[in-house]
N, C-alpha and C positions, 0 to 999 in steps of 0.2 A: 308250766312256766317255761318260757323260752328266753334264751339269751341270743340276741342278734348282733351283727357287726355294725359299727357306725357306717353311715352311708350318706350320699348326696343325691337328692331327688331332682335337682333343678334343671330346667331348660331355660333358654334365654328369655322366653316369654314369661315364665314364672318369676324369674329374677326381677324383671321390670315391674310386673304386677305386684309382687310382694313388697318391693321397696316403696312403691307408691302407697300401698295400704298401710304399711307400718309407719310411714312418715305421717300419715293422717291420724293413725291410732284408732282404736275402736271407739264407738259411741257408748260410753259407760252408762248413759242415762237410759238406754234402751234395754239393757240386760242381755246376758249371753248364756242363760241357762245355768246359773249358779245353783248350788245346793238349796239355798233358801228360796230361790225363785221357783224351784221345782216343787215346793210345798212342804218341805221338811229339811232339817239339817242332817247331814250325812251321819249315819250311825245311830239315828234315833227313830222311834216310831213316829211316822208322819201324822198320825191322827187323821183329820179330814183330808190333809194333803199328803198323799202317799209318795213313796220314792219312785222315781222313774224306772222303767224296765231296765233290768241288768244288761249291760253290753256283754258280748261274747269275750271281748279282750280289752284289757287296759294296757297302756304302754308307759314305760318310765325310762328316763335316761339316768343311769347310775354312774357316778364318777369312776373312771376306768382304773381303779386300783384293785388288785386281786382280793385283798381282805374285805374291802367294802362290797365288792360284787358277791363274794361268798356269803357274807352276812345277809344281804338282801335276798339272795336266792333262797336261803333257808327260811327267811321271814315270809316271803310272798307265797311260798308253798302252803303255809298255814292259811293265808288269805284265800288262796284258790280252793282249799278244802272247805272252808267255812262258807264261801259265797258262790262257788261254782264258776267264778270269773277267771279266765286265764290271764296271767300277767306276763307281758313280754318285756324283758329287760334288755336295753341297749347300752353297752359300755360306751361312755362318752365323757371326755374330759370336762370337768366342771368349768374350766377356763375357756372352753371353746363353745359351750352350749348356747350362749346368748347370740353369738355371731350367726350360728345356724338358725336359731329361732327367728332372728330379725329378718332373715331371708325367706324362711319356709312357713312360719306359723300361719300367717294370714291366708296363705294359699292352701291350707289344709295339711301342711306337713308338721313335723314335730310330734312330741309325745303328749300323753295326757298329763304326766307329772315330770317336772325337771327339778334339779338340785342346784342351789345357789347360796353364796354367802351374803350376809346382811348388807355389806357395803355396796352391793349392786342394786339394792332395792329402788333407789332413785332412778337409775337408768332403766330398769325393768318397767317401772310405773310409767315413765314418760314415753316409752316405746309401746306401752299397752300390751305387754307380753304375758302378764299374769292376771288371772281372774281375782277380783276382790272377794274375799271369803267373809261370810257372816257366820261366825261360830258362837255357840252358846257358852255361858260360863261353865257348864258341866263339861263340855268338850275341851275347854281350855284348862281345866283343873289339872294340876300337876306340872304344868310348864311354868318355868320362872317368868315373872312379869317382864323382866328385862329382856328375856329371849323373845317373848311375844312382841314386845315393842320394837325390837331390833328388826323384825320382819314386817313392820308396819310403816307405811310411808304416808305422812300427813293425813292420818286417820283411816287409810285404806290398809286392811290386813291382807298382805300378799302371800304369806307363807305360814307353814306350821313348823316349829322348831324341831330339829333332829339332833344337832351336835352343838356343843358350846366349848370354846377353848379360850384360855387365858394363860397367864404366866404366873410363876410363883418362885420361891427361893429354893434352889437345889443346893445341898451342902454335903461336904465330905466329913463324916463323923469322926474320922481319924484326926482331922484338924480342928473341926468345930463340933464338939460333942453334943451340944444342944442348940436348937435354932434360936437366934436372937429374937427378942420380942419387939425391939424398937430399932430404928436405924441409928440411934445413938450407940446402941450396943454393937451394931454392925460396924460403926466407925471405930470403936475400940478394938474389935477383932482385926480390922484392917491395919490399925496402928501396930498391933502386936505381930502380925504375920507377914506384912508386906516387906519384901526385900527385892526391889525392882531389878537390881543387878543380877539376881539369880532367877528372874522371871517368876517370883513367888509373890502371891497377893492374898489379902484377906478376903476380898470379894471383887468380882468383876461383873460388868454388864455391857451391853451394846449402848454405850453412852452417847451416841450420835443418832440413834434410831428412835424416832419420836414415839413409835409404838410402845417401847419400854420406858420412855422418859415421861410419858403423860402423868403417871401417878404423882410424880414429884412436883409437877406444875399444878395439878388439880388440888393437891393437899394444901396448897397455900392460897388457893383462890383463882387459879387459872382455869380456862376452859377453851374448847375449840370454837364452837358456835353457840350462841345463846339460844335457849329453848323457851317457848312460851308455856302456859299452863297445860296445854294439850300435848306438849312434847315436840311441837313443830320447830325445826331449826331455822334460825335467821342467819343466812350466810353473810349478811352485811355486818353482823356483830361478831367480831373475832376477839377472843379473850386470851390470846397467846403472847401479848406484850403488856398485859396489865401488871399491877403491882405484885400480885400473887405469882404470876408466871415468872416474873423477873426474880423473885425471891427463890423459887424452885430452881431456876436456871443457875443462880448464884451458888446454890448448894452443890449442884452437880460440878460446877467449875471449881469449887473448893476441893473436891475429891481429886481432880486433876492436879491442882496446885500442891496438894499434900503428897502427891505421888501414889495415891491409892489406885487410881486408874491411869493406865499409860495412854498417852496421845496416840491415836491411830488404832485403838482397840476396835475389833470387829468380832462378829460371831465365830468365825473360824479360829481366830487366835484364842478367844475366850474358851471355846470348847476344847481346844487342844491342851491348854494349860490345865483345865479342870480334869480332863481324862488322865493327864499325867500326874495328878495328885499335887499340883503346885498351887492350887487355889482353894481357899476354904469354902466359898459359896459363890454361886452365880445366879443371875435371874434369867430364866428361860421357861419354855413351855413343855407340854407333854410329849411333843415330837422329839425331845432330847432324851427321853427315858431309855429307849433301847441302847443307844451308844454309851450313855453314862452307866447304865447297869452292867453292861459287858465290861467296862473298864474298871469300875469301882466295886462292883459286887455289893456285899452287905454294908459297905461303908457309905453307900448313897442313901440320902434321906431328902425329903421334900417337906416344906412348910409354907403356909400362907405368907405373903410379904410382911415383913416387920412393920410395925405401926409408925406413922409419921404424925407428929403433933397430937399424939394420943389416940389416933383413930386408924382403923384399917384402911390402907390406901386403895383408891379405886383404879385398878388396872383396867386397860382396855380389853374388851372381850370380842371375839368373833363368834357369830352364830350362823350355822348353816342349816338350811331347812328345805322343805318340799313345797314347790309352787305348782299351781294348777294352770295349765295352758289356757290363756284367754280364749283361744279359738277351738278348744276341745269340745266335742259334742257330748262328752261324758263327765262334765264337771262335778256332778253330784257324786258319782262313784269314784272319781279320782280323789275327791276330798275324803271320802270314806277310806280309801286305801292309804292316804297320807296319815290320817288319824290312827289307822291300824298299825302301820309300820313304826309309828313313834309312840305307841302306848307303853306303859311301864314294862310289861313282859318282853315285848320285842325290842325296846330300847336297851334292856339288859342283854339280850341276845346280841344285839349290834355291838355293844361295848365288849362283850366277851370274845367276839370273833374279830372285829375291826380295831378294837383298842381305842376308839374315840369316845370322849365323855358325852353321855346323853344329856340333852337339854331338858332335864326333868328333875324335880325336887323329891319325887317319890320312888326313886330307884336307889337301892343300897349298893354301893361300889365297894367290894371287899378287895381293896388294893391300896396298900399303905403308901405307895408312891403317887397314885393318881387321886386319891381321896382328898389330900390337902389342896390340890388344884381345883377340885370341885368346891371346896370350902372358899377358896379365893374368889371363885366365880360369883359367889353371893355378894361380894363387894364390888365386882367389876361393873363397868358401864359399856354398853355396845358402842363400837365405832360408829360415828355418825354415818347414816346411810344415804345422805344426799349427794348428788353428783359433785358438789363443790369440795367434798372431802378429798378428791383426787388432786386438788391443787395445794394441799397442805403438806404432803410428805416431803417432797424435795426441798422446798424452802426451809423447813424446820430441820432437816438433816444438815443442810448447808450451815444453818445458824449455829447448830451445836458443834460443828467442825470448828467454826471460828471461836466459839466459847471455850472449847477444849484447849485452844491455843492462846487463851488469855485475853481475847477481845471483850469489850464491855457488854455484858448481857443485855442491858436495856437497849443500847443502840442496835445491837445485832437482831434482837427480837422485833424491834419496831420496823427494821428493814424487812425482816422476813414476813411480817404481817402485811406490809405494803405489797410485797411480791405476791402473796397469797390473794390479796384483794384484786390485784391487777389480773391475775390468772383467772379468777372467778368471773370478773367482768368480761374478759375475752371469751370465756367459755359460755357465758349466758347471752352474749350478743348475737 
């Protein structure tokens, strides 16, 4: 197994050629040597259709964080031992991978496997950067259905889930001995503990960040984009100003009006107060565990989000997974590698080394702080993965800024939806 440095292969001629090829996208009807087209699904006995000859080397771009690199180095060593295929790892920021692929992939550059979050699936599909995978039910066993769907774009399965993340309730047991079961109980805690003049609060959240606000809108009937029976999103049908969304926004506004949430609250303020022991509970994700554990020690506890209207709220989840390069000559074995590095044993290794929650239902996580987040992920819904989702964040953040300041939720949300629709129209034109 080799780890190489990130590099740029391009000459002016390749830049021009690649841009033209990617603009056109691959002809998906002709096939590009996927695992199924090779006669068998990766990892299975091919029967009459046998697996293609093993390549000497497979290449993969791993997000350039030391813990993630260390985990995958350990995992691929086992793959090399089992298959005899060398695996070359290139540290490459997940955020920069698509730009490089857009320029290089069609001209033969790029890796066999790359790593991306689910909200980029629409862009990836439209650019033709990822191979469409045909995986058997046996191969998909153990991955949460929602995680699989998150890496599926309009019926095309583009990735194999590796990591899932969402948010939950973090609380200080010195102030809140037991996790509240409902948000009505959370409001009671807020009433008892809040003393705004001393910067003390019962609970806090980033109450203008739509990522964290979604459960409160969804619980009353709001939605981002309508989905059909096959799960395909309709970007023309936006449910962020319907009756349910307005009801959820009004609930958030009432917390500002009661003084439970301070106007101008953001993640840094929230985290600082919680670390200082001034807040009973906050809503955040697993990325906050290291800093909160250091500050609060054994007083830190985590629980799934309290119920709203008698049901577990649907937080938004992010899924990151492995995608096979559409232009790879080794799609069969790249798929095999992706399935191997995300199997139960290796997903547990990844969690133990990198600390990220595996997108699997058959991995036991012996961690009292992260297990509740995994429980919350069972109720979570993936962020919509269509390009139109990029038009949602800013208008909704602006809307809740106004709502926090006392503006009418219905009027503000209607204006936000119009802005979202206008941005989508411009994006799709």
